[in-house]
PDB file of N, CA, C and O in Angstrom:
ATOM      1  N   MET A   1     -66.071 -31.434  91.923  1.00  0.00           N
ATOM      2  CA  MET A   1     -66.508 -31.963  90.757  1.00  0.00           C
ATOM      3  C   MET A   1     -68.268 -32.286  91.531  1.00  0.00           C
ATOM      4  O   MET A   1     -68.434 -33.246  92.284  1.00  0.00           O
ATOM      5  N   LYS A   2     -69.031 -31.644  91.294  1.00  0.00           N
ATOM      6  CA  LYS A   2     -70.389 -32.205  91.776  1.00  0.00           C
ATOM      7  C   LYS A   2     -71.068 -32.336  90.178  1.00  0.00           C
ATOM      8  O   LYS A   2     -70.841 -31.795  89.096  1.00  0.00           O
ATOM      9  N   ILE A   3     -71.983 -33.325  90.664  1.00  0.00           N
ATOM     10  CA  ILE A   3     -72.842 -33.707  89.417  1.00  0.00           C
ATOM     11  C   ILE A   3     -74.431 -33.950  89.886  1.00  0.00           C
ATOM     12  O   ILE A   3     -74.681 -35.002  90.474  1.00  0.00           O
ATOM     13  N   HIS A   4     -75.314 -33.164  89.679  1.00  0.00           N
ATOM     14  CA  HIS A   4     -76.497 -33.263  90.016  1.00  0.00           C
ATOM     15  C   HIS A   4     -77.495 -33.544  88.989  1.00  0.00           C
ATOM     16  O   HIS A   4     -77.576 -32.775  88.032  1.00  0.00           O
ATOM     17  N   VAL A   5     -78.278 -34.578  89.079  1.00  0.00           N
ATOM     18  CA  VAL A   5     -79.466 -35.136  87.928  1.00  0.00           C
ATOM     19  C   VAL A   5     -80.462 -35.278  88.663  1.00  0.00           C
ATOM     20  O   VAL A   5     -80.505 -35.653  89.834  1.00  0.00           O
ATOM     21  N   ASP A   6     -81.794 -34.785  87.536  1.00  0.00           N
ATOM     22  CA  ASP A   6     -83.266 -34.407  88.197  1.00  0.00           C
ATOM     23  C   ASP A   6     -83.516 -35.640  87.031  1.00  0.00           C
ATOM     24  O   ASP A   6     -83.082 -35.800  85.890  1.00  0.00           O
ATOM     25  N   VAL A   7     -84.429 -36.418  87.901  1.00  0.00           N
ATOM     26  CA  VAL A   7     -85.106 -37.613  86.815  1.00  0.00           C
ATOM     27  C   VAL A   7     -86.576 -37.384  87.293  1.00  0.00           C
ATOM     28  O   VAL A   7     -86.964 -37.744  88.404  1.00  0.00           O
ATOM     29  N   ASP A   8     -87.269 -36.832  86.481  1.00  0.00           N
ATOM     30  CA  ASP A   8     -88.475 -37.227  86.649  1.00  0.00           C
ATOM     31  C   ASP A   8     -89.345 -38.385  85.867  1.00  0.00           C
ATOM     32  O   ASP A   8     -89.241 -38.675  84.675  1.00  0.00           O
ATOM     33  N   CYS A   9     -90.123 -38.904  86.720  1.00  0.00           N
ATOM     34  CA  CYS A   9     -90.426 -40.447  86.826  1.00  0.00           C
ATOM     35  C   CYS A   9     -91.617 -40.763  87.744  1.00  0.00           C
ATOM     36  O   CYS A   9     -91.773 -40.215  88.835  1.00  0.00           O
ATOM     37  N   THR A  10     -92.305 -41.531  87.315  1.00  0.00           N
ATOM     38  CA  THR A  10     -93.228 -41.761  88.124  1.00  0.00           C
ATOM     39  C   THR A  10     -92.841 -42.907  89.409  1.00  0.00           C
ATOM     40  O   THR A  10     -91.759 -43.489  89.471  1.00  0.00           O
ATOM     41  N   PRO A  11     -93.496 -43.009  89.984  1.00  0.00           N
ATOM     42  CA  PRO A  11     -93.075 -44.317  91.074  1.00  0.00           C
ATOM     43  C   PRO A  11     -92.921 -45.423  90.262  1.00  0.00           C
ATOM     44  O   PRO A  11     -91.764 -45.813  90.103  1.00  0.00           O
ATOM     45  N   GLU A  12     -94.029 -46.165  89.576  1.00  0.00           N
ATOM     46  CA  GLU A  12     -93.964 -46.985  89.001  1.00  0.00           C
ATOM     47  C   GLU A  12     -92.987 -47.208  87.937  1.00  0.00           C
ATOM     48  O   GLU A  12     -92.675 -48.359  87.632  1.00  0.00           O
ATOM     49  N   GLU A  13     -92.452 -46.131  87.315  1.00  0.00           N
ATOM     50  CA  GLU A  13     -91.452 -45.918  86.266  1.00  0.00           C
ATOM     51  C   GLU A  13     -90.351 -46.484  87.263  1.00  0.00           C
ATOM     52  O   GLU A  13     -89.945 -47.642  87.158  1.00  0.00           O
ATOM     53  N   ALA A  14     -89.881 -45.585  88.257  1.00  0.00           N
ATOM     54  CA  ALA A  14     -88.518 -45.547  88.944  1.00  0.00           C
ATOM     55  C   ALA A  14     -88.701 -47.400  89.257  1.00  0.00           C
ATOM     56  O   ALA A  14     -87.701 -48.004  88.868  1.00  0.00           O
ATOM     57  N   ARG A  15     -89.585 -48.141  89.758  1.00  0.00           N
ATOM     58  CA  ARG A  15     -89.314 -49.696  90.181  1.00  0.00           C
ATOM     59  C   ARG A  15     -89.230 -50.069  89.391  1.00  0.00           C
ATOM     60  O   ARG A  15     -88.249 -50.810  89.456  1.00  0.00           O
ATOM     61  N   THR A  16     -89.800 -50.114  88.126  1.00  0.00           N
ATOM     62  CA  THR A  16     -89.392 -51.132  87.127  1.00  0.00           C
ATOM     63  C   THR A  16     -88.020 -50.908  86.436  1.00  0.00           C
ATOM     64  O   THR A  16     -87.383 -51.812  85.896  1.00  0.00           O
ATOM     65  N   PHE A  17     -87.591 -49.473  86.517  1.00  0.00           N
ATOM     66  CA  PHE A  17     -85.836 -49.077  86.036  1.00  0.00           C
ATOM     67  C   PHE A  17     -85.219 -49.893  87.114  1.00  0.00           C
ATOM     68  O   PHE A  17     -84.302 -50.637  86.768  1.00  0.00           O
ATOM     69  N   PHE A  18     -85.634 -49.872  88.591  1.00  0.00           N
ATOM     70  CA  PHE A  18     -84.388 -50.462  89.424  1.00  0.00           C
ATOM     71  C   PHE A  18     -84.938 -51.939  89.424  1.00  0.00           C
ATOM     72  O   PHE A  18     -84.195 -52.534  90.204  1.00  0.00           O
ATOM     73  N   GLY A  19     -85.796 -52.752  88.975  1.00  0.00           N
ATOM     74  CA  GLY A  19     -85.927 -53.867  88.927  1.00  0.00           C
ATOM     75  C   GLY A  19     -86.542 -54.427  90.032  1.00  0.00           C
ATOM     76  O   GLY A  19     -86.521 -55.641  90.233  1.00  0.00           O
ATOM     77  N   LEU A  20     -87.309 -53.309  91.063  1.00  0.00           N
ATOM     78  CA  LEU A  20     -88.162 -53.931  92.081  1.00  0.00           C
ATOM     79  C   LEU A  20     -89.145 -54.407  91.840  1.00  0.00           C
ATOM     80  O   LEU A  20     -89.549 -54.100  90.719  1.00  0.00           O
ATOM     81  N   PRO A  21     -90.022 -55.314  92.604  1.00  0.00           N
ATOM     82  CA  PRO A  21     -91.058 -55.832  92.543  1.00  0.00           C
ATOM     83  C   PRO A  21     -92.446 -55.164  92.629  1.00  0.00           C
ATOM     84  O   PRO A  21     -92.534 -54.469  93.641  1.00  0.00           O
ATOM     85  N   ASP A  22     -93.511 -55.170  91.893  1.00  0.00           N
ATOM     86  CA  ASP A  22     -95.135 -54.525  91.758  1.00  0.00           C
ATOM     87  C   ASP A  22     -95.273 -55.131  93.416  1.00  0.00           C
ATOM     88  O   ASP A  22     -95.234 -56.361  93.424  1.00  0.00           O
ATOM     89  N   VAL A  23     -95.408 -54.582  94.646  1.00  0.00           N
ATOM     90  CA  VAL A  23     -96.087 -54.691  95.742  1.00  0.00           C
ATOM     91  C   VAL A  23     -97.420 -54.381  95.562  1.00  0.00           C
ATOM     92  O   VAL A  23     -98.172 -55.136  96.180  1.00  0.00           O
ATOM     93  N   GLN A  24     -98.128 -53.238  94.709  1.00  0.00           N
ATOM     94  CA  GLN A  24     -99.279 -52.989  94.867  1.00  0.00           C
ATOM     95  C   GLN A  24    -100.161 -53.865  95.148  1.00  0.00           C
ATOM     96  O   GLN A  24    -100.717 -53.571  96.206  1.00  0.00           O
ATOM     97  N   PRO A  25    -100.692 -55.153  94.523  1.00  0.00           N
ATOM     98  CA  PRO A  25    -101.509 -56.171  94.699  1.00  0.00           C
ATOM     99  C   PRO A  25    -101.407 -56.540  96.097  1.00  0.00           C
ATOM    100  O   PRO A  25    -102.548 -56.394  96.535  1.00  0.00           O
ATOM    101  N   MET A  26    -100.676 -56.926  97.001  1.00  0.00           N
ATOM    102  CA  MET A  26    -100.220 -57.098  98.099  1.00  0.00           C
ATOM    103  C   MET A  26    -100.372 -56.125  98.896  1.00  0.00           C
ATOM    104  O   MET A  26    -100.753 -56.626  99.954  1.00  0.00           O
ATOM    105  N   GLN A  27    -100.288 -54.927  99.014  1.00  0.00           N
ATOM    106  CA  GLN A  27    -100.800 -53.811  99.737  1.00  0.00           C
ATOM    107  C   GLN A  27    -102.336 -53.515  99.496  1.00  0.00           C
ATOM    108  O   GLN A  27    -103.092 -53.223 100.422  1.00  0.00           O
ATOM    109  N   GLU A  28    -102.723 -53.612  98.212  1.00  0.00           N
ATOM    110  CA  GLU A  28    -104.569 -53.830  98.452  1.00  0.00           C
ATOM    111  C   GLU A  28    -105.104 -54.723  99.116  1.00  0.00           C
ATOM    112  O   GLU A  28    -106.152 -54.591  99.748  1.00  0.00           O
ATOM    113  N   ALA A  29    -104.104 -56.212  98.996  1.00  0.00           N
ATOM    114  CA  ALA A  29    -105.076 -57.238  99.477  1.00  0.00           C
ATOM    115  C   ALA A  29    -104.974 -56.685 101.617  1.00  0.00           C
ATOM    116  O   ALA A  29    -105.933 -56.642 102.388  1.00  0.00           O
ATOM    117  N   LEU A  30    -103.864 -56.451 101.861  1.00  0.00           N
ATOM    118  CA  LEU A  30    -103.533 -56.149 102.823  1.00  0.00           C
ATOM    119  C   LEU A  30    -104.328 -55.128 103.771  1.00  0.00           C
ATOM    120  O   LEU A  30    -104.871 -55.206 104.874  1.00  0.00           O
ATOM    121  N   MET A  31    -104.120 -54.066 102.740  1.00  0.00           N
ATOM    122  CA  MET A  31    -105.523 -53.283 103.190  1.00  0.00           C
ATOM    123  C   MET A  31    -106.817 -53.253 103.440  1.00  0.00           C
ATOM    124  O   MET A  31    -107.427 -52.454 104.150  1.00  0.00           O
ATOM    125  N   SER A  32    -107.334 -54.414 102.657  1.00  0.00           N
ATOM    126  CA  SER A  32    -108.789 -55.133 102.577  1.00  0.00           C
ATOM    127  C   SER A  32    -109.102 -55.668 103.900  1.00  0.00           C
ATOM    128  O   SER A  32    -110.191 -55.539 104.460  1.00  0.00           O
ATOM    129  N   GLN A  33    -107.760 -56.466 104.511  1.00  0.00           N
ATOM    130  CA  GLN A  33    -107.624 -57.800 105.136  1.00  0.00           C
ATOM    131  C   GLN A  33    -107.949 -56.454 106.778  1.00  0.00           C
ATOM    132  O   GLN A  33    -108.736 -56.786 107.665  1.00  0.00           O
ATOM    133  N   ILE A  34    -107.332 -55.329 106.825  1.00  0.00           N
ATOM    134  CA  ILE A  34    -106.887 -54.467 107.758  1.00  0.00           C
ATOM    135  C   ILE A  34    -108.253 -53.546 107.780  1.00  0.00           C
ATOM    136  O   ILE A  34    -108.573 -52.922 108.792  1.00  0.00           O
ATOM    137  N   GLN A  35    -109.003 -53.524 106.602  1.00  0.00           N
ATOM    138  CA  GLN A  35    -110.443 -52.830 106.535  1.00  0.00           C
ATOM    139  C   GLN A  35    -111.339 -53.499 107.383  1.00  0.00           C
ATOM    140  O   GLN A  35    -111.898 -52.843 108.262  1.00  0.00           O
ATOM    141  N   GLU A  36    -111.584 -54.789 107.253  1.00  0.00           N
ATOM    142  CA  GLU A  36    -112.476 -56.045 107.860  1.00  0.00           C
ATOM    143  C   GLU A  36    -112.296 -56.005 109.303  1.00  0.00           C
ATOM    144  O   GLU A  36    -113.202 -55.870 110.125  1.00  0.00           O
ATOM    145  N   ARG A  37    -110.929 -56.147 109.570  1.00  0.00           N
ATOM    146  CA  ARG A  37    -110.421 -56.289 111.189  1.00  0.00           C
ATOM    147  C   ARG A  37    -110.886 -54.762 112.030  1.00  0.00           C
ATOM    148  O   ARG A  37    -111.439 -54.616 113.120  1.00  0.00           O
ATOM    149  N   MET A  38    -110.598 -54.147 111.423  1.00  0.00           N
ATOM    150  CA  MET A  38    -111.200 -52.946 111.805  1.00  0.00           C
ATOM    151  C   MET A  38    -113.144 -52.847 112.140  1.00  0.00           C
ATOM    152  O   MET A  38    -113.928 -52.689 113.075  1.00  0.00           O
ATOM    153  N   GLN A  39    -113.132 -53.021 110.964  1.00  0.00           N
ATOM    154  CA  GLN A  39    -114.701 -52.864 111.128  1.00  0.00           C
ATOM    155  C   GLN A  39    -115.537 -53.855 112.011  1.00  0.00           C
ATOM    156  O   GLN A  39    -116.667 -53.670 112.464  1.00  0.00           O
ATOM    157  N   MET A  40    -114.441 -55.325 112.199  1.00  0.00           N
ATOM    158  CA  MET A  40    -115.114 -56.351 113.043  1.00  0.00           C
ATOM    159  C   MET A  40    -114.965 -55.531 114.701  1.00  0.00           C
ATOM    160  O   MET A  40    -115.938 -55.406 115.443  1.00  0.00           O
ATOM    161  N   ALA A  41    -113.651 -55.067 115.031  1.00  0.00           N
ATOM    162  CA  ALA A  41    -113.209 -54.161 116.123  1.00  0.00           C
ATOM    163  C   ALA A  41    -113.775 -53.422 116.607  1.00  0.00           C
ATOM    164  O   ALA A  41    -113.807 -53.306 117.832  1.00  0.00           O
ATOM    165  N   LEU A  42    -114.689 -52.350 115.430  1.00  0.00           N
ATOM    166  CA  LEU A  42    -115.643 -50.957 115.805  1.00  0.00           C
ATOM    167  C   LEU A  42    -117.185 -51.836 116.114  1.00  0.00           C
ATOM    168  O   LEU A  42    -117.936 -51.491 117.026  1.00  0.00           O
ATOM    169  N   ALA A  43    -117.436 -52.821 115.337  1.00  0.00           N
ATOM    170  CA  ALA A  43    -118.747 -53.623 115.454  1.00  0.00           C
ATOM    171  C   ALA A  43    -118.644 -53.638 117.179  1.00  0.00           C
ATOM    172  O   ALA A  43    -119.380 -52.909 117.844  1.00  0.00           O
ATOM    173  N   GLN A  44    -117.745 -54.461 117.749  1.00  0.00           N
ATOM    174  CA  GLN A  44    -117.520 -54.714 119.089  1.00  0.00           C
ATOM    175  C   GLN A  44    -117.755 -53.405 120.278  1.00  0.00           C
ATOM    176  O   GLN A  44    -118.169 -53.567 121.426  1.00  0.00           O
ATOM    177  N   THR A  45    -117.503 -52.564 119.865  1.00  0.00           N
ATOM    178  CA  THR A  45    -117.624 -51.001 120.550  1.00  0.00           C
ATOM    179  C   THR A  45    -118.855 -50.586 121.233  1.00  0.00           C
ATOM    180  O   THR A  45    -119.021 -49.725 122.097  1.00  0.00           O
ATOM    181  N   ASP A  46    -119.918 -51.609 120.499  1.00  0.00           N
ATOM    182  CA  ASP A  46    -121.382 -51.163 120.917  1.00  0.00           C
ATOM    183  C   ASP A  46    -121.336 -51.226 122.587  1.00  0.00           C
ATOM    184  O   ASP A  46    -120.750 -52.051 123.288  1.00  0.00           O
ATOM    185  N   PRO A  47    -122.077 -50.182 122.954  1.00  0.00           N
ATOM    186  CA  PRO A  47    -121.754 -50.059 124.477  1.00  0.00           C
ATOM    187  C   PRO A  47    -122.616 -51.417 125.335  1.00  0.00           C
ATOM    188  O   PRO A  47    -122.172 -51.795 126.420  1.00  0.00           O
ATOM    189  N   ASP A  48    -123.782 -52.033 124.763  1.00  0.00           N
ATOM    190  CA  ASP A  48    -124.167 -53.520 125.375  1.00  0.00           C
ATOM    191  C   ASP A  48    -123.218 -54.307 125.390  1.00  0.00           C
ATOM    192  O   ASP A  48    -122.846 -54.834 126.438  1.00  0.00           O
ATOM    193  N   VAL A  49    -122.445 -54.612 123.807  1.00  0.00           N
ATOM    194  CA  VAL A  49    -121.304 -55.875 124.000  1.00  0.00           C
ATOM    195  C   VAL A  49    -120.163 -55.367 125.060  1.00  0.00           C
ATOM    196  O   VAL A  49    -119.534 -56.169 125.752  1.00  0.00           O
ATOM    197  N   LEU A  50    -119.996 -54.195 125.105  1.00  0.00           N
ATOM    198  CA  LEU A  50    -118.752 -53.644 125.996  1.00  0.00           C
ATOM    199  C   LEU A  50    -119.324 -54.056 127.588  1.00  0.00           C
ATOM    200  O   LEU A  50    -118.769 -54.745 128.444  1.00  0.00           O
ATOM    201  N   MET A  51    -120.110 -53.638 127.608  1.00  0.00           N
ATOM    202  CA  MET A  51    -120.994 -53.949 128.881  1.00  0.00           C
ATOM    203  C   MET A  51    -121.134 -55.545 129.563  1.00  0.00           C
ATOM    204  O   MET A  51    -120.851 -56.040 130.654  1.00  0.00           O
ATOM    205  N   LYS A  52    -121.550 -55.892 128.673  1.00  0.00           N
ATOM    206  CA  LYS A  52    -121.475 -57.289 128.916  1.00  0.00           C
ATOM    207  C   LYS A  52    -119.832 -58.441 128.823  1.00  0.00           C
ATOM    208  O   LYS A  52    -119.600 -59.550 129.305  1.00  0.00           O
ATOM    209  N   THR A  53    -119.101 -57.618 128.082  1.00  0.00           N
ATOM    210  CA  THR A  53    -117.707 -58.114 128.127  1.00  0.00           C
ATOM    211  C   THR A  53    -116.767 -57.546 129.454  1.00  0.00           C
ATOM    212  O   THR A  53    -115.667 -57.966 129.811  1.00  0.00           O
ATOM    213  N   TRP A  54    -117.416 -56.677 129.928  1.00  0.00           N
ATOM    214  CA  TRP A  54    -116.719 -56.044 131.105  1.00  0.00           C
ATOM    215  C   TRP A  54    -117.235 -56.385 132.424  1.00  0.00           C
ATOM    216  O   TRP A  54    -116.341 -56.529 133.258  1.00  0.00           O
ATOM    217  N   LEU A  55    -118.297 -56.537 132.807  1.00  0.00           N
ATOM    218  CA  LEU A  55    -119.393 -56.866 133.229  1.00  0.00           C
ATOM    219  C   LEU A  55    -120.058 -58.439 133.095  1.00  0.00           C
ATOM    220  O   LEU A  55    -121.260 -58.652 133.250  1.00  0.00           O
ATOM    221  N   PRO A  56    -119.407 -59.126 132.890  1.00  0.00           N
ATOM    222  CA  PRO A  56    -119.839 -61.106 133.109  1.00  0.00           C
ATOM    223  C   PRO A  56    -121.126 -61.171 133.560  1.00  0.00           C
ATOM    224  O   PRO A  56    -122.059 -61.492 132.823  1.00  0.00           O
ATOM    225  N   VAL A  57    -121.297 -60.784 135.166  1.00  0.00           N
ATOM    226  CA  VAL A  57    -122.105 -60.787 135.840  1.00  0.00           C
ATOM    227  C   VAL A  57    -123.220 -60.383 135.579  1.00  0.00           C
ATOM    228  O   VAL A  57    -124.274 -60.979 135.800  1.00  0.00           O
ATOM    229  N   GLY A  58    -123.026 -58.939 134.902  1.00  0.00           N
ATOM    230  CA  GLY A  58    -124.301 -58.238 134.856  1.00  0.00           C
ATOM    231  C   GLY A  58    -124.446 -57.396 136.057  1.00  0.00           C
ATOM    232  O   GLY A  58    -123.654 -57.452 136.998  1.00  0.00           O
ATOM    233  N   MET A  59    -125.559 -56.547 136.007  1.00  0.00           N
ATOM    234  CA  MET A  59    -125.723 -55.779 137.099  1.00  0.00           C
ATOM    235  C   MET A  59    -125.931 -56.292 138.452  1.00  0.00           C
ATOM    236  O   MET A  59    -126.217 -55.574 139.411  1.00  0.00           O
ATOM    237  N   ALA A  60    -125.751 -57.775 138.504  1.00  0.00           N
ATOM    238  CA  ALA A  60    -126.376 -58.257 140.054  1.00  0.00           C
ATOM    239  C   ALA A  60    -125.270 -57.889 140.623  1.00  0.00           C
ATOM    240  O   ALA A  60    -125.602 -57.295 141.649  1.00  0.00           O
ATOM    241  N   GLY A  61    -124.061 -57.913 140.524  1.00  0.00           N
ATOM    242  CA  GLY A  61    -122.888 -57.581 141.287  1.00  0.00           C
ATOM    243  C   GLY A  61    -122.890 -56.201 141.987  1.00  0.00           C
ATOM    244  O   GLY A  61    -122.671 -56.085 143.192  1.00  0.00           O
ATOM    245  N   PHE A  62    -123.151 -55.165 141.165  1.00  0.00           N
ATOM    246  CA  PHE A  62    -123.470 -53.327 141.367  1.00  0.00           C
ATOM    247  C   PHE A  62    -124.637 -53.456 142.222  1.00  0.00           C
ATOM    248  O   PHE A  62    -124.880 -52.542 143.010  1.00  0.00           O
ATOM    249  N   GLU A  63    -125.566 -54.714 142.150  1.00  0.00           N
ATOM    250  CA  GLU A  63    -126.756 -54.662 143.332  1.00  0.00           C
ATOM    251  C   GLU A  63    -126.158 -54.754 144.437  1.00  0.00           C
ATOM    252  O   GLU A  63    -125.943 -53.726 145.079  1.00  0.00           O
ATOM    253  N   GLN A  64    -125.841 -55.733 144.811  1.00  0.00           N
ATOM    254  CA  GLN A  64    -124.972 -56.537 145.769  1.00  0.00           C
ATOM    255  C   GLN A  64    -123.928 -55.122 146.227  1.00  0.00           C
ATOM    256  O   GLN A  64    -124.110 -54.612 147.332  1.00  0.00           O
ATOM    257  N   LEU A  65    -123.343 -54.821 145.714  1.00  0.00           N
ATOM    258  CA  LEU A  65    -122.402 -53.804 146.247  1.00  0.00           C
ATOM    259  C   LEU A  65    -123.020 -52.697 146.362  1.00  0.00           C
ATOM    260  O   LEU A  65    -122.302 -51.930 147.004  1.00  0.00           O
ATOM    261  N   GLN A  66    -124.246 -52.085 145.992  1.00  0.00           N
ATOM    262  CA  GLN A  66    -125.224 -50.729 146.005  1.00  0.00           C
ATOM    263  C   GLN A  66    -125.979 -51.423 147.522  1.00  0.00           C
ATOM    264  O   GLN A  66    -126.242 -50.778 148.537  1.00  0.00           O
ATOM    265  N   LYS A  67    -126.178 -52.686 147.331  1.00  0.00           N
ATOM    266  CA  LYS A  67    -127.281 -52.666 148.993  1.00  0.00           C
ATOM    267  C   LYS A  67    -126.204 -52.752 150.332  1.00  0.00           C
ATOM    268  O   LYS A  67    -126.379 -52.353 151.483  1.00  0.00           O
ATOM    269  N   MET A  68    -125.281 -53.285 149.848  1.00  0.00           N
ATOM    270  CA  MET A  68    -123.930 -53.103 150.978  1.00  0.00           C
ATOM    271  C   MET A  68    -123.901 -51.897 151.297  1.00  0.00           C
ATOM    272  O   MET A  68    -124.387 -51.706 152.412  1.00  0.00           O
ATOM    273  N   PHE A  69    -123.388 -50.635 150.583  1.00  0.00           N
ATOM    274  CA  PHE A  69    -123.201 -49.525 150.913  1.00  0.00           C
ATOM    275  C   PHE A  69    -124.062 -49.167 151.637  1.00  0.00           C
ATOM    276  O   PHE A  69    -123.740 -48.664 152.714  1.00  0.00           O
ATOM    277  N   TRP A  70    -125.448 -49.309 151.283  1.00  0.00           N
ATOM    278  CA  TRP A  70    -126.565 -48.362 151.827  1.00  0.00           C
ATOM    279  C   TRP A  70    -126.878 -49.058 153.057  1.00  0.00           C
ATOM    280  O   TRP A  70    -127.407 -48.408 153.959  1.00  0.00           O
ATOM    281  N   SER A  71    -126.621 -50.317 153.227  1.00  0.00           N
ATOM    282  CA  SER A  71    -127.036 -50.713 154.691  1.00  0.00           C
ATOM    283  C   SER A  71    -126.000 -50.581 155.669  1.00  0.00           C
ATOM    284  O   SER A  71    -126.211 -50.742 156.871  1.00  0.00           O
ATOM    285  N   ASN A  72    -124.589 -50.216 155.052  1.00  0.00           N
ATOM    286  CA  ASN A  72    -123.703 -49.597 156.184  1.00  0.00           C
ATOM    287  C   ASN A  72    -123.658 -47.982 156.114  1.00  0.00           C
ATOM    288  O   ASN A  72    -122.926 -47.248 156.777  1.00  0.00           O
ATOM    289  N   LEU A  73    -124.207 -47.770 155.564  1.00  0.00           N
ATOM    290  CA  LEU A  73    -124.444 -45.792 155.944  1.00  0.00           C
ATOM    291  C   LEU A  73    -125.799 -45.690 156.471  1.00  0.00           C
ATOM    292  O   LEU A  73    -125.818 -44.918 157.430  1.00  0.00           O
ATOM    293  N   SER A  74    -127.157 -46.281 156.144  1.00  0.00           N
ATOM    294  CA  SER A  74    -127.917 -46.394 157.229  1.00  0.00           C
ATOM    295  C   SER A  74    -127.788 -47.124 158.705  1.00  0.00           C
ATOM    296  O   SER A  74    -128.544 -46.898 159.651  1.00  0.00           O
ATOM    297  N   GLY A  75    -126.773 -47.967 158.710  1.00  0.00           N
ATOM    298  CA  GLY A  75    -126.385 -48.616 159.934  1.00  0.00           C
ATOM    299  C   GLY A  75    -127.788 -49.426 160.203  1.00  0.00           C
ATOM    300  O   GLY A  75    -128.549 -49.284 161.161  1.00  0.00           O
ATOM    301  N   GLY A  76    -127.929 -50.431 158.937  1.00  0.00           N
ATOM    302  CA  GLY A  76    -128.747 -51.076 159.010  1.00  0.00           C
ATOM    303  C   GLY A  76    -128.436 -52.834 159.240  1.00  0.00           C
ATOM    304  O   GLY A  76    -129.191 -53.804 159.299  1.00  0.00           O
ATOM    305  N   GLY A  77    -126.804 -52.658 159.338  1.00  0.00           N
ATOM    306  CA  GLY A  77    -126.552 -54.007 159.991  1.00  0.00           C
ATOM    307  C   GLY A  77    -125.903 -54.092 161.207  1.00  0.00           C
ATOM    308  O   GLY A  77    -125.399 -55.167 161.530  1.00  0.00           O
ATOM    309  N   ARG A  78    -125.831 -53.078 161.972  1.00  0.00           N
ATOM    310  CA  ARG A  78    -125.869 -53.001 163.370  1.00  0.00           C
ATOM    311  C   ARG A  78    -126.116 -52.256 164.370  1.00  0.00           C
ATOM    312  O   ARG A  78    -125.971 -51.043 164.217  1.00  0.00           O
ATOM    313  N   SER A  79    -126.530 -52.748 165.583  1.00  0.00           N
ATOM    314  CA  SER A  79    -127.138 -52.231 166.386  1.00  0.00           C
ATOM    315  C   SER A  79    -126.075 -50.887 167.264  1.00  0.00           C
ATOM    316  O   SER A  79    -124.869 -50.707 167.093  1.00  0.00           O
ATOM    317  N   ARG A  80    -126.827 -50.260 168.012  1.00  0.00           N
ATOM    318  CA  ARG A  80    -126.240 -49.468 168.999  1.00  0.00           C
ATOM    319  C   ARG A  80    -125.023 -49.669 169.659  1.00  0.00           C
ATOM    320  O   ARG A  80    -123.993 -48.995 169.648  1.00  0.00           O
ATOM    321  N   ASP A  81    -125.344 -50.829 170.302  1.00  0.00           N
ATOM    322  CA  ASP A  81    -124.143 -51.485 170.929  1.00  0.00           C
ATOM    323  C   ASP A  81    -123.044 -51.742 170.222  1.00  0.00           C
ATOM    324  O   ASP A  81    -121.949 -51.412 170.676  1.00  0.00           O
ATOM    325  N   GLY A  82    -123.170 -52.428 168.892  1.00  0.00           N
ATOM    326  CA  GLY A  82    -121.989 -52.821 168.011  1.00  0.00           C
ATOM    327  C   GLY A  82    -122.360 -54.501 167.796  1.00  0.00           C
ATOM    328  O   GLY A  82    -121.500 -55.143 167.193  1.00  0.00           O
ATOM    329  N   GLU A  83    -123.562 -55.227 168.246  1.00  0.00           N
ATOM    330  CA  GLU A  83    -123.742 -56.496 167.672  1.00  0.00           C
ATOM    331  C   GLU A  83    -124.406 -56.084 166.246  1.00  0.00           C
ATOM    332  O   GLU A  83    -124.818 -55.005 165.821  1.00  0.00           O
ATOM    333  N   ARG A  84    -124.350 -57.184 165.769  1.00  0.00           N
ATOM    334  CA  ARG A  84    -125.120 -57.381 164.168  1.00  0.00           C
ATOM    335  C   ARG A  84    -126.458 -57.843 164.876  1.00  0.00           C
ATOM    336  O   ARG A  84    -126.482 -58.465 165.938  1.00  0.00           O
ATOM    337  N   SER A  85    -127.457 -57.494 164.216  1.00  0.00           N
ATOM    338  CA  SER A  85    -128.488 -57.323 164.402  1.00  0.00           C
ATOM    339  C   SER A  85    -129.423 -58.450 163.145  1.00  0.00           C
ATOM    340  O   SER A  85    -130.654 -58.462 163.124  1.00  0.00           O
TER     341      SER A  85
END
């Protein structure tokens, strides 16, 4: 024997019927906190802020690296007999 019962009610009515707590205020508070944190994280994705975070020395380190590459590529660091000039 099978019995099939359809109940047409809202989630609030079902929650009240089963004696479950209303968590909607807590969900709203958590969602507002999540929204604030996401907005703060998005504010930090500013390209200028990201570059300062990723390259704390700034462009000085990159410029030194570039000078080293150019001196090695142009042969400016060594003479023909292999000694440093």
